C-alpha positions in Angstrom: -35.2 -0.3 20.5 -36.9 -2.3 17.8 -40.0 -4.3 18.8 -39.8 -7.9 20.1 -40.9 -9.6 16.9 -38.3 -7.7 14.8 -35.6 -8.4 17.4 -36.3 -12.1 17.3 -35.9 -12.0 13.5 -32.6 -10.3 13.9 -31.6 -12.8 16.6 -32.5 -15.8 14.3 -30.3 -14.4 11.5 -27.3 -13.6 13.9 -27.0 -10.3 12.0 -24.0 -8.5 13.3 -25.5 -5.1 12.4 -27.8 -5.5 15.4 -25.0 -6.1 17.9 -25.4 -3.6 20.7 -28.9 -2.6 19.6 -30.6 -5.1 21.9 -29.9 -8.0 24.2 -32.0 -11.2 24.7 -32.8 -12.8 28.0 -33.6 -16.6 27.7 -36.1 -17.5 30.4 -35.4 -21.3 30.2 -31.7 -20.8 31.1 -31.6 -17.4 33.0 -28.9 -16.2 30.6 -28.8 -13.1 28.4 -26.9 -12.8 25.2 -26.1 -10.6 22.3 -27.8 -11.1 18.9 -24.6 -12.4 17.4 -24.1 -15.2 20.0 -23.1 -18.4 18.3 -25.3 -20.5 20.6 -28.4 -22.2 19.2 -31.3 -19.7 18.7 -33.8 -20.2 21.6 -37.5 -20.6 21.0 -39.5 -17.3 20.6 -41.6 -18.1 23.8 -38.4 -18.2 25.9 -37.0 -14.8 24.7 -37.3 -11.5 26.6 -35.6 -8.5 24.9 -33.8 -5.7 26.6 -32.4 -2.4 25.3 -29.2 -2.7 27.5 -27.1 -5.2 29.4 -28.0 -3.4 32.6 -31.7 -3.9 32.0 -31.2 -7.6 31.4 -29.1 -8.0 34.6 -31.7 -6.0 36.6 -34.3 -8.5 35.4 -32.3 -11.3 36.9 -30.4 -12.7 33.9 -26.7 -13.5 34.0 -24.3 -12.9 31.1 -23.5 -15.6 28.6 -20.0 -16.9 28.8 -19.7 -17.3 25.1 -20.7 -13.9 23.7 -19.9 -11.9 26.9 -22.7 -9.3 26.6 -21.4 -7.4 29.6 -18.6 -6.2 27.4 -21.1 -4.6 25.0 -23.2 -2.4 27.3 -24.8 -0.3 24.6 -24.7 1.2 21.1 -21.2 2.7 21.5 -19.1 1.7 18.5 -16.2 0.7 20.8 -18.5 -2.1 22.2 -19.0 -3.8 18.9 -16.3 -6.4 18.5 -17.5 -7.3 15.0 -17.0 -3.6 14.0 -13.6 -3.5 15.7 -12.6 -6.6 13.8 -13.8 -5.1 10.6 -11.8 -1.9 11.3 -8.7 -3.9 12.1 -8.9 -5.6 8.7 -9.7 -2.3 6.9 -6.8 -0.5 8.6 -4.4 -3.3 7.7 -5.4 -2.8 4.1 -4.9 0.9 4.3 -1.2 0.7 5.3 -1.0 -0.6 8.9 0.5 -3.9 8.0 4.1 -3.2 8.7 3.9 -3.6 12.5 1.0 -5.6 14.0 1.5 -4.1 17.5 1.9 -0.6 16.2 -1.2 -1.1 14.1 -3.3 -2.2 17.0 -2.1 0.8 19.1 -3.2 3.1 16.3 -6.6 1.5 15.9 -7.2 1.5 19.6 -6.3 5.2 19.8 -8.7 6.0 16.9 -11.5 4.2 18.8 -10.8 6.1 22.0 -9.7 3.0 24.0 -6.6 1.3 25.2 -5.1 -1.5 23.2 -5.6 -3.8 26.2 -9.3 -3.1 26.1 -9.4 -3.7 22.3 -7.7 -7.1 22.8 -10.1 -8.1 25.5 -13.2 -7.3 23.4 -11.9 -9.1 20.3 -10.9 -12.1 22.4 -14.3 -12.3 24.1 -16.3 -11.9 20.9 -14.3 -14.0 18.4 -12.3 -16.4 20.7 -9.0 -15.3 19.3 -6.5 -12.5 20.0 -6.4 -9.5 17.6 -3.0 -10.7 16.3 -4.4 -14.2 15.6 -7.4 -12.6 13.8 -5.1 -10.5 11.7 -2.9 -13.4 10.7 -5.8 -15.7 9.9 -7.4 -13.1 7.7 -4.0 -12.5 6.0 -3.5 -16.2 5.4 -7.0 -16.7 4.0 -6.5 -13.9 1.5 -3.1 -15.3 0.6 -4.6 -18.7 -0.2 -7.2 -17.1 -2.4 -4.6 -15.0 -4.2 -2.3 -18.1 -4.7 -5.1 -20.2 -6.2 -7.0 -17.6 -8.2 -4.3 -15.3 -9.6 -0.8 -15.5 -11.0 0.6 -12.8 -8.8 4.2 -13.5 -7.8 4.5 -15.1 -4.3 6.3 -12.0 -3.0 3.4 -9.8 -4.2 0.9 -12.2 -2.6 2.8 -11.9 0.7 2.7 -8.1 0.7 -0.9 -7.9 -0.6 -2.0 -10.1 2.3 -0.4 -7.8 4.8 2.8 -9.5 5.7 5.8 -7.3 6.3 8.3 -9.7 4.7 8.4 -12.8 2.5 10.2 -14.7 5.3 7.3 -14.0 7.8 4.8 -15.0 5.1 6.5 -18.3 4.4 6.9 -19.1 8.1 3.2 -18.4 8.8 2.1 -20.4 5.8 4.2 -23.4 6.8 3.1 -23.2 10.4 -0.6 -23.1 9.7 -0.9 -25.1 6.5 2.1 -27.4 6.7 3.3 -26.6 3.2 5.1 -23.8 1.5 3.0 -21.3 -0.5 4.5 -22.4 -3.8 3.2 -26.0 -3.3 -0.4 -24.7 -2.8 -0.1 -22.9 -6.2 1.2 -26.0 -7.9 -1.5 -28.2 -6.5 -4.2 -25.7 -7.6 -2.8 -25.6 -11.1 -2.5 -29.3 -11.2 -6.1 -29.7 -10.2 -7.2 -27.8 -13.3 -7.8 -24.5 -11.6 -7.4 -21.5 -13.9 -5.7 -18.4 -12.4 -7.2 -15.2 -13.7 -4.7 -12.7 -15.0 -4.9 -10.1 -17.8 -1.6 -8.3 -18.2 -1.3 -6.0 -15.2 -4.7 -7.1 -13.7 -5.9 -10.1 -11.7 -9.4 -11.3 -10.7 -10.8 -12.7 -7.5 -14.2 -14.2 -6.6 -16.4 -12.8 -3.8 -19.1 -15.3 -2.7 -22.7 -14.6 -1.7 -25.7 -16.6 -0.5 -28.0 -17.2 -3.5 -30.3 -16.0 -4.9 -28.7 -12.7 -6.0 -30.5 -10.1 -8.1 -27.6 -8.9 -10.2 -29.6 -7.1 -12.7 -31.5 -5.3 -10.0 -28.4 -4.0 -8.3 -26.9 -2.9 -11.6 -30.1 -1.0 -12.4 -30.0 0.8 -9.0 -26.3 1.8 -9.3 -26.7 2.8 -13.0 -29.1 5.6 -12.0 -26.9 6.9 -9.3 -23.4 6.9 -10.7 -20.9 9.8 -10.5 -19.9 10.4 -14.1 -16.2 9.8 -15.0 -15.8 8.0 -11.6 -18.2 5.2 -12.1 -19.8 3.4 -15.0 -22.4 0.7 -15.3 -22.7 -1.4 -18.5 -25.2 -4.1 -19.3 -23.3 -6.7 -17.3 -20.6 -4.9 -15.2 -19.9 -2.2 -12.7 -16.6 -0.2 -13.1 -15.1 2.5 -11.1 -11.9 4.3 -10.2 -10.4 3.7 -6.8 -8.4 5.6 -4.3 -7.5 3.9 -1.0 -4.8 5.6 1.0 -2.1 6.6 -1.4 -3.0 3.9 -3.9 -5.1 4.5 -7.0 -6.5 2.3 -9.8 -9.7 0.8 -11.2 -11.9 -2.2 -10.7 -14.4 -4.1 -12.9 -17.1 -6.3 -11.2 -19.1 -8.9 -13.1 -21.4 -11.8 -12.1 -20.2 -15.4 -11.9 -23.6 -16.8 -11.5 -22.7 -20.5 -11.6 -20.2 -20.0 -8.8 -22.6 -17.9 -6.7 -20.0 -15.2 -6.7 -19.0 -11.8 -8.1 -15.8 -11.6 -10.1 -13.6 -8.6 -9.3 -11.0 -7.6 -11.8 -8.5 -5.2 -10.3 -5.3 -3.5 -11.6 -2.1 -4.4 -9.8 -1.6 -0.9 -8.4 -4.3 -1.8 -5.9 -2.6 -5.0 -4.7 -1.2 -3.3 -1.5 -4.7 -2.3 -0.3 -6.5 -5.4 -1.5 -8.1 -6.3 1.9 -9.7 -2.8 2.2 -10.8 -2.9 -1.5 -12.6 -6.3 -1.1 -14.2 -5.1 2.1 -15.7 -2.1 0.4 -17.0 -4.2 -2.5 -18.7 -6.6 -0.1 -20.5 -3.6 1.3 -21.4 -2.1 -2.1 -22.9 -5.4 -3.3 -24.4 -6.4 0.1 -22.7 -9.8 0.0 -23.3 -10.7 3.6 -27.1 -10.5 3.4 -29.3 -13.5 4.2 -31.9 -13.4 1.4 -33.6 -16.5 2.6 -34.4 -15.1 6.0 -35.2 -11.6 4.8 -37.5 -12.8 2.0 -39.3 -15.2 4.4 -40.0 -12.4 6.8 -41.0 -9.7 4.3 -42.9 -12.1 2.0 -45.6 -12.5 4.7 -46.6 -8.9 4.3 -49.6 -8.4 1.9 -48.1 -5.2 0.6 -44.7 -6.7 -0.1 -45.5 -10.3 -0.9 -45.8 -10.0 -4.6 -42.6 -8.0 -5.2 -40.6 -10.2 -2.8 -41.7 -13.3 -4.8 -40.5 -11.6 -8.0 -37.2 -10.4 -6.5 -36.1 -13.0 -4.0 -32.4 -12.1 -4.3 -32.8 -8.3 -3.8 -29.9 -6.5 -2.1 -29.5 -3.0 -0.7 -26.5 -1.5 -2.5 -24.0 0.0 -0.2 -21.5 2.9 -0.7 -17.9 2.5 -1.9 -17.0 5.8 -0.4 -19.1 7.5 2.3 -18.3 11.1 1.3 -18.9 10.4 -2.4 -22.2 8.7 -1.7 -23.5 11.6 0.5 -22.5 14.2 -2.1 -24.4 12.3 -4.8 -27.4 12.0 -2.5 -27.4 15.8 -1.9 -27.0 16.5 -5.6 -30.0 14.4 -6.3 -32.4 16.2 -4.0 -35.5 17.5 -5.8 -34.2 17.1 -9.3 -34.4 14.3 -11.9 -32.0 11.4 -12.0 -30.6 12.5 -15.3 -30.0 16.1 -14.1 -28.4 14.8 -10.9 -26.0 12.6 -13.0 -25.1 15.6 -15.2 -24.3 17.8 -12.2 -22.4 14.9 -10.5 -20.2 14.7 -13.6 -19.4 18.4 -13.3 -18.6 18.0 -9.6 -16.2 15.2 -10.4 -14.6 17.2 -13.1 -14.1 20.2 -10.9 -12.8 18.4 -7.8 -11.7 14.9 -8.8 -8.1 14.3 -9.9 -7.5 12.9 -13.4 -6.5 9.2 -13.8 -5.6 7.1 -16.8 -7.6 3.8 -17.2 -8.3 1.4 -20.1 -11.9 2.6 -20.1 -12.9 6.0 -21.7 -15.8 6.3 -19.2 -13.4 6.3 -16.2 -11.2 9.4 -16.2 -11.5 10.9 -12.7 -10.9 9.8 -9.1 -13.7 10.5 -6.6 -13.5 14.0 -5.2 -11.8 14.2 -1.8 -13.4 16.0 1.2 -10.2 18.0 1.8 -10.2 19.5 -1.6 -14.0 20.3 -1.5 -13.7 21.8 2.0 -11.1 24.3 0.7 -13.6 25.6 -2.0 -16.0 28.5 -1.7 -19.7 28.5 -2.1 -19.3 30.2 -5.5 -16.9 27.5 -6.6 -19.6 24.9 -6.0 -22.6 26.9 -7.1 -21.1 27.7 -10.5 -21.5 24.0 -11.4 -25.2 24.5 -11.4 -25.8 23.6 -7.8 -28.1 25.9 -5.9 -26.6 27.9 -3.0 -28.3 26.0 -0.3 -27.0 22.7 -1.5 -23.5 24.2 -2.1 -23.4 25.3 1.5 -24.6 21.8 2.6 -21.8 20.1 0.6 -19.2 22.4 2.0 -20.4 21.8 5.6 -20.3 18.1 4.9 -16.7 18.2 3.6 -15.6 20.3 6.6 -17.3 17.8 9.0 -15.5 14.9 7.3 -12.1 16.7 7.5 -12.6 17.6 11.2 -13.6 14.0 12.0 -16.9 15.3 13.4 -18.6 12.1 12.4 -17.9 8.8 10.6 -19.9 7.1 7.9 -18.2 3.7 8.2 -20.4 0.6 8.2 -21.2 -0.5 11.7 -21.3 3.1 13.1 -24.2 3.8 15.6 -27.0 4.6 13.1 -29.0 6.8 15.6 -26.0 8.9 16.4 -25.0 9.2 12.7 -28.5 10.2 11.7 -28.6 12.9 14.3 -25.2 14.2 13.2 -26.3 14.2 9.5 -29.6 16.0 10.3 -27.6 18.7 12.1 -25.9 19.7 8.9 -27.7 22.4 6.8 -29.7 20.9 4.0 -29.9 17.3 5.2 -33.3 16.2 6.4 -34.7 13.0 7.7 -35.1 11.4 4.3 -31.5 12.0 3.2 -30.2 10.9 6.6 -32.0 7.6 6.5 -31.0 7.0 2.9 -27.4 7.6 3.9 -27.8 5.2 6.9 -29.3 2.6 4.5 -26.4 2.7 2.1 -23.2 4.1 3.8 -23.8 2.7 7.3 -25.3 -0.6 6.0 -28.1 -0.2 8.5 -30.8 -2.8 7.5 -33.6 -1.1 9.4 -33.4 2.4 7.9 -36.7 3.8 6.8 -37.0 7.2 4.9 -40.7 7.5 5.7 -40.9 10.8 3.8 -40.1 9.2 0.5 -43.0 10.0 -1.9 -42.7 6.7 -3.9 -42.9 4.7 -0.7 -45.9 6.6 0.5 -47.6 6.3 -2.8 -47.0 2.5 -2.9 -48.7 2.4 0.5 -51.8 4.2 -0.8 -50.9 7.8 -0.6 -50.4 7.8 3.2 -48.6 10.5 5.3 -45.0 10.0 6.5 -46.4 9.3 10.0 -48.8 6.7 8.7 -46.0 5.1 6.6 -43.9 4.8 9.8 -46.7 2.9 11.5 -47.3 0.6 8.5 -43.6 -0.2 8.3 -43.4 -1.7 11.8 -44.1 -5.3 10.7 -41.1 -5.1 8.3 -38.6 -4.6 11.0 -35.7 -5.3 11.3 -35.3 -5.2 7.5 -37.1 -2.1 6.5 -34.2 -1.0 4.2 -34.9 -4.1 2.1 -38.6 -3.3 2.2 -38.0 0.2 0.8 -36.0 -1.3 -2.1 -38.9 -3.7 -2.8 -41.4 -0.8 -2.8 -39.2 1.1 -5.2 -39.1 -1.9 -7.5 -42.8 -2.6 -7.3 -45.0 -1.6 -10.3 -47.1 1.5 -10.2 
């Protein structure tokens, strides 16, 4: 478990990524909670932290009636209601919107639990049933599509996950007391401009300012997969495959609105919820830069760079398999060489796609196609045999479902699974946890740049020096990579 000071920082931010990692007992009330509890944050002097719900109860604390910590006894993914809610929304976007009940049964089976248990966890954590959660998310997306795009109402209905226009209209009238068309007319009458460019539309994704847009573009620019991604001076572009739907997106910065503008082709409308969820992860839109900077800025090593980059984000991964392959290809070679090899890899294993951009010509390679290849097929691209075997083992693990790299997965278990693969060491595993799992406390202590910034220390010494940065060591690593020298 993270130390008490780091745990309190995570508690104060109500960061859902720490749900299940620790529990807090409040001595003034005798109650213990989860770090995502909506109750007012207690004073530091009244907090006692425990690694499990059992430990808190053994110490004499009783469970909170609001966050129900007894339903989340550990780090198991099935005990993280926020993650379950995220998966519900993601699965809806990937084709489970036709039947709400059938969709819940499938999600529950995938998590190794009963649908009844899934309902109980979501109800306890969020105060609504899974069906209510699904409908609320659908309606919120529908409102945004109606006001920010010119998509036909029927397309809005299906893009939001409704199985029919009638059900969409009924839900809209019930919740908002107006038909969908009226909302669009009112938005247009108020001077709102719906973004549409032929067969594309645009939506805004908000963030908490400040936001280091140039910094995140610089990071992504040096780690692109050629033909699949492209970073220009002011935009991030990539091809997209979600389920059976393919297309492309272009992301720019709407600084005055504290948002990112996402332009997407209409072929991706049926999977829009999943697409937007992935982009929120890539651009770290849920971060609290105020809390993170206030904590890291106290450190003498990080203070100067934190002051220069107050809106720094940790870029996530659009596709877990793609990101891990790119990380493996980049081991022990220059960034330029890695980008060249990644382009060859995409050309060999990625399907062709037509886009308006000459830089985007391939879809990201799929694990199934890579797993069917031989070591020689991969090695002839200029990839050494050891890394070729590592990529094949990774693809086979993905295909077999041996492990998942979805945000919210248990980071310790995922890191152990990654390190068990040939060719993936602690540095790569923590780097993957930082980006693909969205784990804010990952720390690749073997990183030579980090160790040099800390005075040429050993990996063990770097681990010790990093303790005051917890629970946001991932952000500290990005600050060290950005610092001069």
